[in-house]
Each structure stands twice: as structure tokens, then as C-alpha cells.
C-alpha positions as CSV (number, residue, x, y, z in Angstrom):
1,M,0.0,-0.1,-0.2
2,S,1.6,3.5,-1.0
3,V,0.2,6.7,0.4
4,S,0.5,10.0,-0.5
5,A,-2.1,13.5,1.2
6,E,-2.6,16.9,0.5
7,Y,-3.7,19.8,2.9
8,T,-5.9,22.6,1.6
9,T,-8.3,25.4,2.8
10,R,-10.8,26.2,0.4
11,G,-11.2,29.4,0.0
12,A,-10.9,33.1,2.2
13,F,-14.9,32.2,3.7
14,D,-14.5,28.7,4.0
15,D,-13.7,27.5,7.7
16,Q,-13.2,24.0,6.5
17,Q,-10.2,22.4,5.4
18,V,-9.3,19.8,2.8
19,V,-7.4,16.6,3.6
20,T,-6.8,14.0,0.1
21,V,-5.3,10.4,0.7
22,E,-4.3,9.1,-2.4
23,V,-4.4,5.4,-1.1
24,A,-3.2,2.4,-3.8
25,K,-3.7,-0.9,-2.9
26,P,-3.1,-4.3,-3.8
27,T,-5.9,-5.2,-5.1
28,D,-6.9,-8.5,-3.3
29,S,-7.0,-5.7,0.5
30,E,-9.6,-4.6,1.7
31,F,-9.7,-1.5,4.0
32,P,-12.9,-1.3,5.0
33,A,-12.3,0.9,7.9
34,L,-9.6,3.5,6.5
35,G,-11.5,6.7,5.5
36,T,-13.5,6.5,9.2
37,E,-10.2,6.9,10.8
38,L,-7.9,8.2,8.7
39,H,-11.2,11.4,8.7
40,G,-11.3,11.3,13.0
41,R,-7.1,11.0,13.3
42,L,-7.2,14.1,11.7
43,A,-10.1,16.0,13.0
44,A,-8.6,15.7,16.1
45,E,-5.2,16.3,15.9
46,M,-6.5,19.7,13.2
47,D,-8.8,20.2,16.9
48,Q,-11.2,21.8,13.5
49,S,-14.2,21.0,11.3
50,I,-12.2,18.9,8.0
51,M,-13.9,17.3,5.0
52,L,-11.4,14.1,4.2
53,E,-11.4,12.9,0.3
54,A,-10.0,9.3,0.0
55,P,-9.5,8.2,-3.1
56,F,-8.9,4.1,-3.8
57,G,-6.8,2.9,-6.1
58,D,-5.2,-1.2,-7.2
59,Y,-2.5,-2.4,-8.8
């Protein structure tokens, strides 16, 4: 599995931060709770509202 991340804001008038995490995984692997786990940890660490985008790709 490989992971890359990007952190951006939506603009001057939107307080919500956007975190994009791209996950590449073997085709036969499943990570059903990964999105929920990442969102919880990131929101707690950043202490603010975030939107998590986590597209999965197989390799």
C-alpha cells in the first residue's frame, strides 16, 4: 500500500479545510475502516472541521 496526502483550504470565506489522501493498494486488499479512521485522527489533530477525500486505486 502507498499513501500520498495534500492539505488545502476552500478559500477565504470557507472555514472547512480539505485533506486529500490517495491510497494505492493491492487489488485483493480491503481497508473498510480506513476513511473513518483517517477522518477521526485528522479532525482531532487539527481541532477543526475537515472534509476528507480518500480515493482508492488498485495496483
